[in-house]
N, C-alpha and C positions, 0 to 999 in steps of 0.2 A: 942567309935565313936569320938568323938570330939578329943582326943588326938592324934589319929591317921591322923586325918586331918590336924592338926596343926603341924605333922612331915613331911607330904608330902609339904606342903607349904614351911617349911622351907627351906627342901630340893631344890625346885626348885628357890628358892632366893637366895639360895648359889651357885647353877650353872650358874644362869643368871649373879652372879656378877662375877665370876669367867671368864665366856665366854667374858665379857664386858672388861675384863681385858687382852683379848688375841686376839681382832680383831681392824680393822681400820675402821673409818668412812670415808665418801667420801669428800675428799678436794674440797675447795672452791677458786677458781682462781680469782683474781680481778687484773684490770690495764685498761690503756687508749684501746680506740677503733680506734683511727688512732694517728700515730707518724710520724713525718720527717724523712726522711733517714739520718742516721748518727749522729741522737740526741740520748740522753738517757732516755729509758723508764723503769720505775718501775713498776713491777710486783709482787703482792703478793698473798700467797698461805696460806689459815687458814685452820687448822684440827680440829673439833670439838669432835670427840671420837676417842680417843688414848689410849694403854695400860699404865700403870704407869711404871715409872722408865725405859721405852724403848726407845733407841734414836731411832728417826724417819728422815729417809732422803726424802726430798720434792725436787723433781727436774721439770724443764720446757722443755717441748719439743713442737714441731710443730707436729700436728696431722700426723699420719701415717709416722713419721721419728724419730724412736727411736733411730736411730743409732746417733745423735748428739744432744748432751744435750745443750741447749741454757741458763741454770742457775740451781744451786743446791744449798741446804741449810740444814744443820743438825739442828734437834728440837728436844729439851728434855722438857717434861712437856707442850707442846702445843704451843710454841711461834710461831710467826706468820712469815713465810719466806718471803724473800724480794729479788727478782730478777731484779738486774739493768741490763739492756743490751744496747748495742748499736746498734740502729737499722738498719739493712740491707733491701735491697729490696726483698731479698729471706726470709725474717722474714713474709711477708704478709700472712696471712691465719688464719687457726684455731689453737689456742694454748692450750695445756692443762696441768694439774700438777698431777705429779705421786707421790704417798706416800707411802715408803717402811719402813718396820722394820729392823734395821740394826742388822745383827748377829742373826736373828730368822726366819728361814724359814717356821715356822708354822704359821706366820701372813701373810694372802693373801696381796698383794699390791691392792692399789685403785686409782681411777683415777677422776679428776676432770670433770665437764663439759666444754665444750670448749668454749673459747673466740675468736672471730674473731679481728685480727688486721689489720687494713689498713695502708700500708706504702706509705707515699706521697714523690715523689722526685721532687722538683719544676723543672718547664720547663727551657731550656736554650737553645739559639741559633738557633731557628726556620730557616730553609732555604727550599727553593723549589726546588725540583729536576723535570726536564721536561723528563718525562719518555717516551715520545712518539717521541722524536728527536730533530730535529734544531728547535729553536726558531723563524725562519721565514719560512713560506711553504705557498703553495697556498691554496686557499678554498676548501673544500669539504672533507679534509683529517682530520684525527681525534687529538684531545689535550688531552694529558694525563698529569696531574700534581700531584705530592706527596709533603706534607708538612713534613719536617723530622726534630723535635727537636734533638740536641745533647743529652738531657739529659730530664727525666719527664716522668712520668706516670699519669693517669687518667686525660688524656689531652683532652679538646674539641678544636676544630678547627672553624675559621670563614675566610671565603675568601672575598677579596676586589679586583674588577676591576676599575681600575682608580678612586680609592679611595671610591668607593661605594660598598654596601654589594650586594653579588651575591645572588641573591634569589634560592635557591635550585628547584623552580618550572621552572625556566628560562633555566636549563639544565637538559640533560637526567641523569646524574648520578652524585651525590656529597655525598660522605658517609665520615664523620670524615674528615681525612687526604687525601682523595681521590678525587681529581677533574679530570672528564672526560666528553668532548666535542665531540660528532658525527657531521659529515659534518658541519665544520665550514664555517664562512662567515666572511666576512670583519670586521662586527660588533663584533666580538669575538676579535679583536686586543686590545692591551692595556699594561698596567702595572698591572701584578698580583700580590697580597702580601697576605701572610696568617698569622693569629694571633693565636699562641698556648695559652691555659690558662688552669690551674688547681687552684682548691681550697682546700686549708687545713681548713677552717672555713670560717664563712661568714665574716669575717674583714680581713683574710690572703688571698690574691688571688696572684697567681703568673701568668705572660705572658710573651711571647716573640713574636716580631715581625719580619718576616721574612725580607731580602731586596726585591725592587721590582725585576720582572723577566718581562722584555717586550719582548710580543709576537706580531709577526707581522704575520696576515693572508693576503695573497695577493689575490687580484681580478684576475681570468683568463680573458683573454681578448673575447669580444663578437665577433659576425660576423661584419665584417668591412662594413662601405658603402663606395660607390665609385662613382665620378661623376668628370666632367669636364666642364671649361669654355673656351670661346676664346678669346685670346688676340691679338689683332693687332699690330704688331711688326712695319711696314710701309704699305705703298701702296699695296704691292706684298708680304709681308711676313705675315704669322699668326702662332700661337704657341697655343697649348693645355695646359691648366693648370691643372692637374689632382690632385684632394684631396681625400684621403684615410683618414677614421676616423673611430673611434669606441667608442661605446658608455660607455664601462666599461673596466678595465684593470688597474692593477697597473704597472706605468712604473718603469725603461725604456721599450718602446715597439719598435719593429723593425718591419718597414713596407717595403714589398718587392711588386714593380710593373712588373706585366708580361702582355706582349704581346703574345698572345697564348702561347706556349711554351717557350719563351725567355725572360730571365731575363732583363728588361731594366735598372732598378735600383732599391736601398735600401738604408734605412736611419734607424737610432735608435734615438729616441727622448724621451724626459724626457715629453712628452706630449701624448694624445690619437689621435694624427691628423698630417699628414703628405702633402707636396705639391711635384708634382713633373712636370717638363716643357718638353714639347715635341712639335717638328716640326709639322707642320699641313699644308696640302693641302686642300682649299676648294673643296666642289663636288667630292671627291673622296674617297674610303673605304680604311682605313688605318690599319684594324685590329680588334681585340677584347682585350679589357683590362679587367685584373683583378686583384685587391690587397690583399695581403696577410699580417696578423697581428701576431705577436708572441711575449710574454713576458717571455717565459721562460720554459712553462711545455707545450703549445701543439701549433700550428698553425690554425689559423680560416681564411676562404677563404669568398671574396665577391663574388657577382654575375659576369657575363660577361656582358661587355656593348660595343657596337660596337663604333669604333673613325672612325666617318663621321660626317660630318658638312655640311648641305645643305643650301645655302643662301635662303632667303624668295622668293616667285613667288605667281603671281597673279592668277587668280583674288581673291580679298579680299571680302567675303560674310559679309553681316550684316543681319540679321533678328531679329524679337521681340515676346516676349509674355507678358501677363499682367494678374492681378488678378482683379477681380470683388468684389465691396464691397455691399453698401446697394444701392438701387434701381437700380441695375444692372449698377453702375457707376464705370469705369477703376480708380483704386486708384493707383496701383503699376504698374511699366512697367520695364521689363529687356531687354536690347538690346544684342546680341551676335555677336561678332567679330571673324572670322577665315580667316587665309590664306591659299591658297591652298597647300603651301609647305613652308619648314624653319625650321631649327633645333633649332635656338635661336631668336625668333621672339621677337620685343619691340612694345606693343601695346599704342596707344595714342587716347584718345577721344577727340571731340570737339564739342560742343555747339554754332552754328556759327561760330565763328572764336576764340573761348576760348577754351584754353586747360583745359581739366578736368582731375586731378590726386589726387589719394588718395581718402578722403573722404571731401564732402561739405554737406552745409545745405539741399540738397536736392537729393544729388547723393551719390554712393560709386562704386569705380572701383575694381573688384576682378580679378585679373591676373592669370589664371592656366594655367602656363607654361607647356609643350610647345603648348598645346592644341589650346585654344582660351582665350578671356577676355571678361568680361562680364560689362556691367553698370548697377546698379540698379538705378531706378528713383522714386521718389515719384511725382505723377502728380499733378501738380499746376501751378500758375500762373508764378512761377519763371523758371520752368522745360520747357516751351514753346520755340520752336525753330527748327532750323535745326541742325541734328546730323550727325557725319560721323566719321569713326575711320580710323586711319592711321597705318602700320604696315611696321617696318623695321627691319634690323638684330641688336640684342643688342651689338654686337661687332663693327658695322660700320653701320653708318647712312647715306653712299652714296647713297643708294637706298630706296626710299619711296614709299609704294603702298597704294592708298586710294580706301576706298569703297564709294558706293555710297550715295547720300546725302538724308536724310529722315526727312521731316518736321513733326512736332507732336505737337498737344496741347490737351487741354483738350475739345475743341468741336469736333475736328478731330477724338478724340478716341472714343468719345460716341455718334458719327453718325454713323447711321446704314449703313454699305457697300451697294452698288448697287447690289452687287450679292444677298444678302440677301431680299433685297427688291425686285427683279426680281424673285427670287424664289418664294417669298410670293404671287405676282401679278400672279405668272404663276400658283400656286396650286388654287387659287382662282378661275381664268378663267377656268382651267380644269374641277373643280367642277361644275361651272355654266353649262358647255357644256356637263357634263356628266348627270346633273339632266334634261336638255332639251332633251336629246336623251333618256331618258327612258321615258319621258312623250310623246314624239312622238310614241315611241314603244307601249306604251298603250294604245294610242288612236286607232292606226292602229289595234291592236288585238282586241279590244272592237267592231269596225266595223265589222270585219272578222266573230267574234262570232254571232251578232244580224244581220247582214245584213243592206242593207240601207232601209227606209220607203217609201212606195209607195203614189201617190196623192190620192187614196181611203182613207188610213190609216189617212191622214192629214184632209181629208173630215169629217171623222168619229167622230177626235178627235175635230174638228170645230162645229160639231152638238151637241156634248155631252156637248159643251161648252155652245151652246145656249139654250139649255134645261136643264140647270143643277138647274133651280129654280123648276122644277118638280120632282127633286129627294129628297128623303129622307135624308138628311145629317147623320142623326144618325144612319143609317144603312149603308152607305157607304162610311164612313170616309176614307177608304183607295184608293176608286176610285176617291174622291174629291180632296186627295193630290196630285194624277197623274194628274188629270185634270189641277188642278191649276198651275202646272208646264210646261202645255203646252205652246207653243210659240206663241206670239200674230201675228207672221207673218203666221203660219199656219192657224189660224183661219181667217185672210183675203184672203188667197188662197180658203178657202172654202166658203166664201160668194161671191166671184165674179165666181161662178160655172155659166155656161151658161144655160138659161132658159130652153134649151132643155134637161138637166140633172135632173132637179126638179123632175120626176116622179120617177125616180131611187133613188133618195135620199129619197123619201118618204116612197118607199118600204122597202129600208133598214132600216129605221127609226122606220116602224112597225114591222119589223121583230126584230129589238133591243128591243122594249117594249114589244114583246110577249116572250122574252127569259128570263128567270128568272136568277136573279141576285145574286150571292153567297155574303151572309155578310161577314163581316170582323173577 
């Protein structure tokens, strides 16, 4: 039993040894992971298991491309293969080593694990390509730039505007070599530059700066403003000086002046304003003016204004209002001055005979052309005096119209007006009259309700007073209060009755004594 087992084991050992002599192990590929283009890189391929005395062919390929051998080596008895190659950009990728037995098709070829090779080409000669079109254009359009180096791979890009880093968050789209700005404004104008960089290792860095490209984003003209002033040439001739101006717009700007549909004049300036001079007749309508502005992309139009100048005319009115502080005292005063007509009035304020202009210690002049002028006053000792305003044409002071004069000081302002006193006194008088009428109506109504008292009633009240000592006050308190309120004149009248009436009075007295009296 043991002898047969030994034979089996010996047979297996012999078979294994024989098979090991006829198979190839997996080769191991070694070499750099990154290499510069056109440099020489050495790759090594080692085979651990191989048949004895068999010539082994080791070849270097790029994975998936067995049609092109990058290097080959013939090994006998397990020598390590060496593949020196001149690195080209197309060598980048996974490389593999293939082991084959020469002149022996019974031995199956084997392949190593792949190794990735990164081929780095240093960046060179970066330049900016303006893909969107001209380098000068109007706002609102799109700017698209590309950074293109003449050589290089694995490149990172940095964009600069006027020497400052362009933040990706500032722009709608910045990806690698591509810079895109939608709806540009004049703030996007400037010198653009890109920097292309790639790294071989931590110490070897290659970079290339492009030349600067000047991008000019022009502002479109805004809606122009139009106005005019009057110039007196001599005593009979006047001119209108028309001003056209726009708040924004890259020069040069062409301004055109129209009177209705007729082109009056045009001019191109390197600024955002222009003036035109037209003959003028006072107090006569001479048309409607409009200004047009254009700087190359579109035309903007001003509003229409009438070309008519009316000289100042009276009357000149002046009124005021005020602010009240503590204790109901006037602290601030405002005078208003306005002429009945006039296109270009000039207002002047006077305190007594002193001209007030601009701002002083207690006043401030506010001219709201052409409507009216306002004089703001702080009420005090220095502001007391007589005020008036004068109005004349701003272009001709030959005619001056004055307002009425008004004296004003602190005591006058805080004195109650006569009208207020009259109203208060009238209201008080009306109240007194109303109360008196109500009292009279009440007396008349009471008399009509109860009627007038007879002489007999006066006599009875007088007798009750005469005999009040005989009444029990504790039982007749109510009658006592009534009696006590009887008039002394009524008692005197009853005492002076004639002697002939005494019997009648006695009988009435007895009757009263016999009648029961209700208690309170």
